[in-house]
N, CA, C and O atoms as a Tripos MOL2 file, in Angstrom:
@<TRIPOS>MOLECULE
protein
  208   207    52     0     0
PROTEIN
NO_CHARGES

@<TRIPOS>ATOM
      1 N          -6.0790    7.1280    3.7080 N.3       1 MET1
      2 CA         -7.1670    8.0490    3.9760 C.3       1 MET1
      3 C          -6.8290    8.9520    5.1600 C.2       1 MET1
      4 O          -7.1900   10.1290    5.1870 O.2       1 MET1
      5 N          -6.1350    8.3810    6.1300 N.am      2 ALA2
      6 CA         -5.8040    9.1650    7.3210 C.3       2 ALA2
      7 C          -4.9290   10.3610    6.9770 C.2       2 ALA2
      8 O          -4.9260   11.3650    7.6890 O.2       2 ALA2
      9 N          -4.1830   10.2490    5.8760 N.am      3 GLU3
     10 CA         -3.2980   11.3390    5.4670 C.3       3 GLU3
     11 C          -3.8570   12.0930    4.2640 C.2       3 GLU3
     12 O          -3.1100   12.7550    3.5440 O.2       3 GLU3
     13 N          -5.1660   11.9960    4.0450 N.am      4 GLY4
     14 CA         -5.8030   12.7470    2.9800 C.3       4 GLY4
     15 C          -5.9180   12.0170    1.6550 C.2       4 GLY4
     16 O          -6.3250   12.6100    0.6560 O.2       4 GLY4
     17 N          -5.5630   10.7270    1.6330 N.am      5 GLY5
     18 CA         -5.6600    9.9480    0.3930 C.3       5 GLY5
     19 C          -7.0770    9.5130    0.0970 C.2       5 GLY5
     20 O          -7.9830    9.6360    0.9220 O.2       5 GLY5
     21 N          -7.2380    8.9930   -1.1260 N.am      6 ARG6
     22 CA         -8.5540    8.5240   -1.5320 C.3       6 ARG6
     23 C          -8.7850    7.0910   -1.0590 C.2       6 ARG6
     24 O          -7.8360    6.3410   -0.8330 O.2       6 ARG6
     25 N         -10.0500    6.7220   -0.9130 N.am      7 ASP7
     26 CA        -10.4430    5.3420   -0.6490 C.3       7 ASP7
     27 C         -10.8120    4.7530   -2.0010 C.2       7 ASP7
     28 O         -11.9850    4.7060   -2.3720 O.2       7 ASP7
     29 N          -9.7910    4.2990   -2.7370 N.am      8 HIS8
     30 CA        -10.0000    3.8450   -4.1050 C.3       8 HIS8
     31 C          -9.1680    2.5920   -4.3370 C.2       8 HIS8
     32 O          -8.0560    2.4910   -3.8190 O.2       8 HIS8
     33 N          -9.6850    1.6270   -5.1110 N.am      9 PRO9
     34 CA         -8.9480    0.3730   -5.3200 C.3       9 PRO9
     35 C          -7.5270    0.5300   -5.8560 C.2       9 PRO9
     36 O          -6.6830   -0.3230   -5.5810 O.2       9 PRO9
     37 N          -7.2350    1.5810   -6.6040 N.am     10 VAL10
     38 CA         -5.8700    1.7330   -7.1220 C.3      10 VAL10
     39 C          -4.8580    1.9910   -6.0090 C.2      10 VAL10
     40 O          -3.6510    1.9060   -6.2350 O.2      10 VAL10
     41 N          -5.3350    2.3010   -4.8310 N.am     11 GLN11
     42 CA         -4.4430    2.5720   -3.7120 C.3      11 GLN11
     43 C          -4.5170    1.4790   -2.6530 C.2      11 GLN11
     44 O          -4.1110    1.6970   -1.5120 O.2      11 GLN11
     45 N          -5.0270    0.3120   -3.0160 N.am     12 MET12
     46 CA         -5.2050   -0.7560   -2.0440 C.3      12 MET12
     47 C          -4.2820   -1.9270   -2.3350 C.2      12 MET12
     48 O          -3.9640   -2.2220   -3.4870 O.2      12 MET12
     49 N          -3.8670   -2.5770   -1.2770 N.am     13 VAL13
     50 CA         -3.1000   -3.8080   -1.3580 C.3      13 VAL13
     51 C          -3.7780   -4.7930   -0.4160 C.2      13 VAL13
     52 O          -4.0010   -4.4800    0.7530 O.2      13 VAL13
     53 N          -4.1080   -5.9810   -0.9160 N.am     14 ALA14
     54 CA         -4.7520   -6.9950   -0.0730 C.3      14 ALA14
     55 C          -3.7300   -7.5720    0.9010 C.2      14 ALA14
     56 O          -2.6310   -7.9620    0.5040 O.2      14 ALA14
     57 N          -4.0990   -7.6220    2.1670 N.am     15 LEU15
     58 CA         -3.2210   -8.1560    3.2030 C.3      15 LEU15
     59 C          -3.9660   -9.1860    4.0380 C.2      15 LEU15
     60 O          -5.1630   -9.0470    4.2910 O.2      15 LEU15
     61 N          -3.2490  -10.2190    4.4630 N.am     16 CYS16
     62 CA         -3.8360  -11.1730    5.4020 C.3      16 CYS16
     63 C          -3.9490  -10.4660    6.7580 C.2      16 CYS16
     64 O          -3.3390   -9.4150    6.9540 O.2      16 CYS16
     65 N          -4.7180  -11.0290    7.6920 N.am     17 PRO17
     66 CA         -4.8740  -10.3760    9.0010 C.3      17 PRO17
     67 C          -3.5520  -10.1300    9.7310 C.2      17 PRO17
     68 O          -3.3870   -9.0940   10.3750 O.2      17 PRO17
     69 N          -2.6220  -11.0630    9.6360 N.am     18 ASN18
     70 CA         -1.3420  -10.8680   10.3270 C.3      18 ASN18
     71 C          -0.5510   -9.7160    9.7320 C.2      18 ASN18
     72 O          -0.0040   -8.8930   10.4660 O.2      18 ASN18
     73 N          -0.4870   -9.6500    8.4100 N.am     19 CYS19
     74 CA          0.2480   -8.5560    7.7630 C.3      19 CYS19
     75 C          -0.4310   -7.2120    8.0150 C.2      19 CYS19
     76 O           0.2390   -6.1920    8.1790 O.2      19 CYS19
     77 N          -1.7480   -7.2140    8.0430 N.am     20 HIS20
     78 CA         -2.4760   -5.9650    8.3340 C.3      20 HIS20
     79 C          -2.1320   -5.4790    9.7410 C.2      20 HIS20
     80 O          -1.9190   -4.2860    9.9570 O.2      20 HIS20
     81 N          -2.0810   -6.4030   10.6890 N.am     21 ALA21
     82 CA         -1.7300   -6.0220   12.0610 C.3      21 ALA21
     83 C          -0.3070   -5.4730   12.1170 C.2      21 ALA21
     84 O          -0.0440   -4.4960   12.8180 O.2      21 ALA21
     85 N           0.6140   -6.1020   11.3790 N.am     22 MET22
     86 CA          1.9930   -5.5990   11.3460 C.3      22 MET22
     87 C           2.0430   -4.2060   10.7300 C.2      22 MET22
     88 O           2.7940   -3.3480   11.1940 O.2      22 MET22
     89 N           1.2410   -3.9740    9.6790 N.am     23 LYS23
     90 CA          1.2150   -2.6660    9.0240 C.3      23 LYS23
     91 C           0.6830   -1.5850    9.9580 C.2      23 LYS23
     92 O           1.1310   -0.4390    9.9090 O.2      23 LYS23
     93 N          -0.2630   -1.9480   10.7970 N.am     24 GLU24
     94 CA         -0.8830   -0.9690   11.6870 C.3      24 GLU24
     95 C          -0.1650   -0.7990   13.0210 C.2      24 GLU24
     96 O          -0.0850    0.3100   13.5500 O.2      24 GLU24
     97 N           0.3610   -1.9040   13.5680 N.am     25 ARG25
     98 CA          0.8860   -1.8400   14.9340 C.3      25 ARG25
     99 C           2.2870   -2.4100   15.1080 C.2      25 ARG25
    100 O           2.8270   -2.3740   16.2130 O.2      25 ARG25
    101 N           2.8860   -2.9340   14.0450 N.am     26 GLY26
    102 CA          4.2030   -3.5540   14.1600 C.3      26 GLY26
    103 C           5.3100   -2.5500   14.4450 C.2      26 GLY26
    104 O           5.1790   -1.3590   14.1640 O.2      26 GLY26
    105 N           6.3900   -3.0510   15.0020 N.am     27 SER27
    106 CA          7.5130   -2.1600   15.3440 C.3      27 SER27
    107 C           8.1720   -1.5760   14.0920 C.2      27 SER27
    108 O           8.8130   -0.5280   14.1690 O.2      27 SER27
    109 N           8.0260   -2.2280   12.9590 N.am     28 LYS28
    110 CA          8.6070   -1.7310   11.7010 C.3      28 LYS28
    111 C           7.5030   -1.2810   10.7350 C.2      28 LYS28
    112 O           7.6700   -1.3430    9.5170 O.2      28 LYS28
    113 N           6.3820   -0.8320   11.2910 N.am     29 ARG29
    114 CA          5.2200   -0.4700   10.4660 C.3      29 ARG29
    115 C           5.5080    0.6500    9.4760 C.2      29 ARG29
    116 O           4.9560    0.6490    8.3760 O.2      29 ARG29
    117 N           6.3530    1.6000    9.8400 N.am     30 HIS30
    118 CA          6.6180    2.7190    8.9320 C.3      30 HIS30
    119 C           7.3550    2.2380    7.6870 C.2      30 HIS30
    120 O           7.0610    2.6860    6.5790 O.2      30 HIS30
    121 N           8.3010    1.3370    7.8620 N.am     31 ALA31
    122 CA          9.0210    0.7730    6.7130 C.3      31 ALA31
    123 C           8.0750   -0.0690    5.8590 C.2      31 ALA31
    124 O           8.1100    0.0120    4.6310 O.2      31 ALA31
    125 N           7.2340   -0.8720    6.4990 N.am     32 LEU32
    126 CA          6.2850   -1.7090    5.7620 C.3      32 LEU32
    127 C           5.2830   -0.8400    5.0020 C.2      32 LEU32
    128 O           4.9460   -1.1470    3.8580 O.2      32 LEU32
    129 N           4.8090    0.2240    5.6130 N.am     33 GLN33
    130 CA          3.8630    1.1170    4.9410 C.3      33 GLN33
    131 C           4.4910    1.7330    3.7010 C.2      33 GLN33
    132 O           3.8280    1.8560    2.6710 O.2      33 GLN33
    133 N           5.7500    2.1180    3.7820 N.am     34 ALA34
    134 CA          6.4390    2.7010    2.6250 C.3      34 ALA34
    135 C           6.5710    1.6730    1.5040 C.2      34 ALA34
    136 O           6.3700    2.0030    0.3350 O.2      34 ALA34
    137 N           6.9040    0.4430    1.8490 N.am     35 ILE35
    138 CA          7.0080   -0.6210    0.8520 C.3      35 ILE35
    139 C           5.6610   -0.8620    0.1890 C.2      35 ILE35
    140 O           5.5830   -0.9900   -1.0330 O.2      35 ILE35
    141 N           4.6110   -0.9250    0.9800 N.am     36 LEU36
    142 CA          3.2820   -1.1820    0.4270 C.3      36 LEU36
    143 C           2.8120   -0.0410   -0.4690 C.2      36 LEU36
    144 O           2.1410   -0.2810   -1.4730 O.2      36 LEU36
    145 N           3.1540    1.1960   -0.1180 N.am     37 ARG37
    146 CA          2.7980    2.3290   -0.9880 C.3      37 ARG37
    147 C           3.4750    2.1870   -2.3470 C.2      37 ARG37
    148 O           2.8620    2.4560   -3.3800 O.2      37 ARG37
    149 N           4.7360    1.7660   -2.3460 N.am     38 GLU38
    150 CA          5.4610    1.6030   -3.6100 C.3      38 GLU38
    151 C           4.8990    0.4320   -4.4120 C.2      38 GLU38
    152 O           4.7790    0.5200   -5.6340 O.2      38 GLU38
    153 N           4.5570   -0.6540   -3.7400 N.am     39 VAL39
    154 CA          3.9510   -1.8070   -4.4240 C.3      39 VAL39
    155 C           2.6450   -1.3830   -5.1000 C.2      39 VAL39
    156 O           2.4050   -1.7250   -6.2580 O.2      39 VAL39
    157 N           1.8040   -0.6420   -4.3810 N.am     40 ALA40
    158 CA          0.5390   -0.1910   -4.9500 C.3      40 ALA40
    159 C           0.7680    0.7630   -6.1190 C.2      40 ALA40
    160 O           0.0850    0.6660   -7.1390 O.2      40 ALA40
    161 N           1.7190    1.6800   -5.9810 N.am     41 ALA41
    162 CA          2.0030    2.6310   -7.0550 C.3      41 ALA41
    163 C           2.5320    1.9080   -8.2890 C.2      41 ALA41
    164 O           2.1440    2.2380   -9.4090 O.2      41 ALA41
    165 N           3.4110    0.9290   -8.1000 N.am     42 ASP42
    166 CA          3.9570    0.1720   -9.2190 C.3      42 ASP42
    167 C           2.8570   -0.6200   -9.9260 C.2      42 ASP42
    168 O           2.8010   -0.6440  -11.1560 O.2      42 ASP42
    169 N           1.9920   -1.2600   -9.1630 N.am     43 ALA43
    170 CA          0.8800   -2.0150   -9.7570 C.3      43 ALA43
    171 C          -0.0380   -1.0790  -10.5410 C.2      43 ALA43
    172 O          -0.5280   -1.4450  -11.6100 O.2      43 ALA43
    173 N          -0.2670    0.0950  -10.0320 N.am     44 HIS44
    174 CA         -1.1180    1.0740  -10.7140 C.3      44 HIS44
    175 C          -0.4750    1.5190  -12.0300 C.2      44 HIS44
    176 O          -1.1540    1.6350  -13.0500 O.2      44 HIS44
    177 N           0.8260    1.7640  -12.0010 N.am     45 ARG45
    178 CA          1.5240    2.1620  -13.2380 C.3      45 ARG45
    179 C           1.4450    1.0520  -14.2850 C.2      45 ARG45
    180 O           1.1980    1.3170  -15.4620 O.2      45 ARG45
    181 N           1.6580   -0.1980  -13.8490 N.am     46 ARG46
    182 CA          1.5930   -1.3180  -14.7960 C.3      46 ARG46
    183 C           0.1800   -1.4770  -15.3410 C.2      46 ARG46
    184 O           0.0020   -1.7360  -16.5310 O.2      46 ARG46
    185 N          -0.8130   -1.3270  -14.4940 N.am     47 TRP47
    186 CA         -2.2150   -1.4670  -14.9070 C.3      47 TRP47
    187 C          -2.5680   -0.4310  -15.9770 C.2      47 TRP47
    188 O          -3.3140   -0.7200  -16.9120 O.2      47 TRP47
    189 N          -2.0300    0.7620  -15.8280 N.am     48 ASN48
    190 CA         -2.3170    1.8350  -16.7670 C.3      48 ASN48
    191 C          -1.3590    1.8640  -17.9520 C.2      48 ASN48
    192 O          -1.4610    2.7470  -18.8040 O.2      48 ASN48
    193 N          -0.4340    0.9160  -18.0180 N.am     49 GLY49
    194 CA          0.4920    0.8450  -19.1390 C.3      49 GLY49
    195 C           1.5920    1.8770  -19.1040 C.2      49 GLY49
    196 O           2.2470    2.1090  -20.1200 O.2      49 GLY49
    197 N           1.8140    2.5030  -17.9630 N.am     50 SER50
    198 CA          2.8790    3.5050  -17.8320 C.3      50 SER50
    199 C           4.1920    2.8060  -17.5330 C.2      50 SER50
    200 O           4.1960    1.7740  -16.8630 O.2      50 SER50
    201 N           5.2980    3.3370  -18.0090 N.am     51 PRO51
    202 CA          6.6000    2.7460  -17.6620 C.3      51 PRO51
    203 C           6.8970    2.9310  -16.1800 C.2      51 PRO51
    204 O           6.4270    3.8910  -15.5700 O.2      51 PRO51
    205 N           7.6650    2.0290  -15.6000 N.am     52 SER52
    206 CA          7.9810    2.1250  -14.1680 C.3      52 SER52
    207 C           8.9570    3.2290  -13.8760 C.2      52 SER52
    208 O           9.3240    3.4390  -12.7200 O.2      52 SER52
@<TRIPOS>BOND
     1     1     2 1
     2     2     3 1
     3     3     4 2
     4     3     5 am
     5     5     6 1
     6     6     7 1
     7     7     8 2
     8     7     9 am
     9     9    10 1
    10    10    11 1
    11    11    12 2
    12    11    13 am
    13    13    14 1
    14    14    15 1
    15    15    16 2
    16    15    17 am
    17    17    18 1
    18    18    19 1
    19    19    20 2
    20    19    21 am
    21    21    22 1
    22    22    23 1
    23    23    24 2
    24    23    25 am
    25    25    26 1
    26    26    27 1
    27    27    28 2
    28    27    29 am
    29    29    30 1
    30    30    31 1
    31    31    32 2
    32    31    33 am
    33    33    34 1
    34    34    35 1
    35    35    36 2
    36    35    37 am
    37    37    38 1
    38    38    39 1
    39    39    40 2
    40    39    41 am
    41    41    42 1
    42    42    43 1
    43    43    44 2
    44    43    45 am
    45    45    46 1
    46    46    47 1
    47    47    48 2
    48    47    49 am
    49    49    50 1
    50    50    51 1
    51    51    52 2
    52    51    53 am
    53    53    54 1
    54    54    55 1
    55    55    56 2
    56    55    57 am
    57    57    58 1
    58    58    59 1
    59    59    60 2
    60    59    61 am
    61    61    62 1
    62    62    63 1
    63    63    64 2
    64    63    65 am
    65    65    66 1
    66    66    67 1
    67    67    68 2
    68    67    69 am
    69    69    70 1
    70    70    71 1
    71    71    72 2
    72    71    73 am
    73    73    74 1
    74    74    75 1
    75    75    76 2
    76    75    77 am
    77    77    78 1
    78    78    79 1
    79    79    80 2
    80    79    81 am
    81    81    82 1
    82    82    83 1
    83    83    84 2
    84    83    85 am
    85    85    86 1
    86    86    87 1
    87    87    88 2
    88    87    89 am
    89    89    90 1
    90    90    91 1
    91    91    92 2
    92    91    93 am
    93    93    94 1
    94    94    95 1
    95    95    96 2
    96    95    97 am
    97    97    98 1
    98    98    99 1
    99    99   100 2
   100    99   101 am
   101   101   102 1
   102   102   103 1
   103   103   104 2
   104   103   105 am
   105   105   106 1
   106   106   107 1
   107   107   108 2
   108   107   109 am
   109   109   110 1
   110   110   111 1
   111   111   112 2
   112   111   113 am
   113   113   114 1
   114   114   115 1
   115   115   116 2
   116   115   117 am
   117   117   118 1
   118   118   119 1
   119   119   120 2
   120   119   121 am
   121   121   122 1
   122   122   123 1
   123   123   124 2
   124   123   125 am
   125   125   126 1
   126   126   127 1
   127   127   128 2
   128   127   129 am
   129   129   130 1
   130   130   131 1
   131   131   132 2
   132   131   133 am
   133   133   134 1
   134   134   135 1
   135   135   136 2
   136   135   137 am
   137   137   138 1
   138   138   139 1
   139   139   140 2
   140   139   141 am
   141   141   142 1
   142   142   143 1
   143   143   144 2
   144   143   145 am
   145   145   146 1
   146   146   147 1
   147   147   148 2
   148   147   149 am
   149   149   150 1
   150   150   151 1
   151   151   152 2
   152   151   153 am
   153   153   154 1
   154   154   155 1
   155   155   156 2
   156   155   157 am
   157   157   158 1
   158   158   159 1
   159   159   160 2
   160   159   161 am
   161   161   162 1
   162   162   163 1
   163   163   164 2
   164   163   165 am
   165   165   166 1
   166   166   167 1
   167   167   168 2
   168   167   169 am
   169   169   170 1
   170   170   171 1
   171   171   172 2
   172   171   173 am
   173   173   174 1
   174   174   175 1
   175   175   176 2
   176   175   177 am
   177   177   178 1
   178   178   179 1
   179   179   180 2
   180   179   181 am
   181   181   182 1
   182   182   183 1
   183   183   184 2
   184   183   185 am
   185   185   186 1
   186   186   187 1
   187   187   188 2
   188   187   189 am
   189   189   190 1
   190   190   191 1
   191   191   192 2
   192   191   193 am
   193   193   194 1
   194   194   195 1
   195   195   196 2
   196   195   197 am
   197   197   198 1
   198   198   199 1
   199   199   200 2
   200   199   201 am
   201   201   202 1
   202   202   203 1
   203   203   204 2
   204   203   205 am
   205   205   206 1
   206   206   207 1
   207   207   208 2
@<TRIPOS>SUBSTRUCTURE
     1 MET1         2 RESIDUE 1 A MET
     2 ALA2         6 RESIDUE 1 A ALA
     3 GLU3        10 RESIDUE 1 A GLU
     4 GLY4        14 RESIDUE 1 A GLY
     5 GLY5        18 RESIDUE 1 A GLY
     6 ARG6        22 RESIDUE 1 A ARG
     7 ASP7        26 RESIDUE 1 A ASP
     8 HIS8        30 RESIDUE 1 A HIS
     9 PRO9        34 RESIDUE 1 A PRO
    10 VAL10       38 RESIDUE 1 A VAL
    11 GLN11       42 RESIDUE 1 A GLN
    12 MET12       46 RESIDUE 1 A MET
    13 VAL13       50 RESIDUE 1 A VAL
    14 ALA14       54 RESIDUE 1 A ALA
    15 LEU15       58 RESIDUE 1 A LEU
    16 CYS16       62 RESIDUE 1 A CYS
    17 PRO17       66 RESIDUE 1 A PRO
    18 ASN18       70 RESIDUE 1 A ASN
    19 CYS19       74 RESIDUE 1 A CYS
    20 HIS20       78 RESIDUE 1 A HIS
    21 ALA21       82 RESIDUE 1 A ALA
    22 MET22       86 RESIDUE 1 A MET
    23 LYS23       90 RESIDUE 1 A LYS
    24 GLU24       94 RESIDUE 1 A GLU
    25 ARG25       98 RESIDUE 1 A ARG
    26 GLY26      102 RESIDUE 1 A GLY
    27 SER27      106 RESIDUE 1 A SER
    28 LYS28      110 RESIDUE 1 A LYS
    29 ARG29      114 RESIDUE 1 A ARG
    30 HIS30      118 RESIDUE 1 A HIS
    31 ALA31      122 RESIDUE 1 A ALA
    32 LEU32      126 RESIDUE 1 A LEU
    33 GLN33      130 RESIDUE 1 A GLN
    34 ALA34      134 RESIDUE 1 A ALA
    35 ILE35      138 RESIDUE 1 A ILE
    36 LEU36      142 RESIDUE 1 A LEU
    37 ARG37      146 RESIDUE 1 A ARG
    38 GLU38      150 RESIDUE 1 A GLU
    39 VAL39      154 RESIDUE 1 A VAL
    40 ALA40      158 RESIDUE 1 A ALA
    41 ALA41      162 RESIDUE 1 A ALA
    42 ASP42      166 RESIDUE 1 A ASP
    43 ALA43      170 RESIDUE 1 A ALA
    44 HIS44      174 RESIDUE 1 A HIS
    45 ARG45      178 RESIDUE 1 A ARG
    46 ARG46      182 RESIDUE 1 A ARG
    47 TRP47      186 RESIDUE 1 A TRP
    48 ASN48      190 RESIDUE 1 A ASN
    49 GLY49      194 RESIDUE 1 A GLY
    50 SER50      198 RESIDUE 1 A SER
    51 PRO51      202 RESIDUE 1 A PRO
    52 SER52      206 RESIDUE 1 A SER
């Protein structure tokens, strides 16, 4: 949302409190955020029956 995205379940990944803190404030947060974006996109493609 901070970068103009939607607040929609297809763009969400459930995280435990520790992982959420790492995603927001960890020293490798940018790499983790990129991984999580790809995980969410892949799950969305599979949910919609699209090829990866």
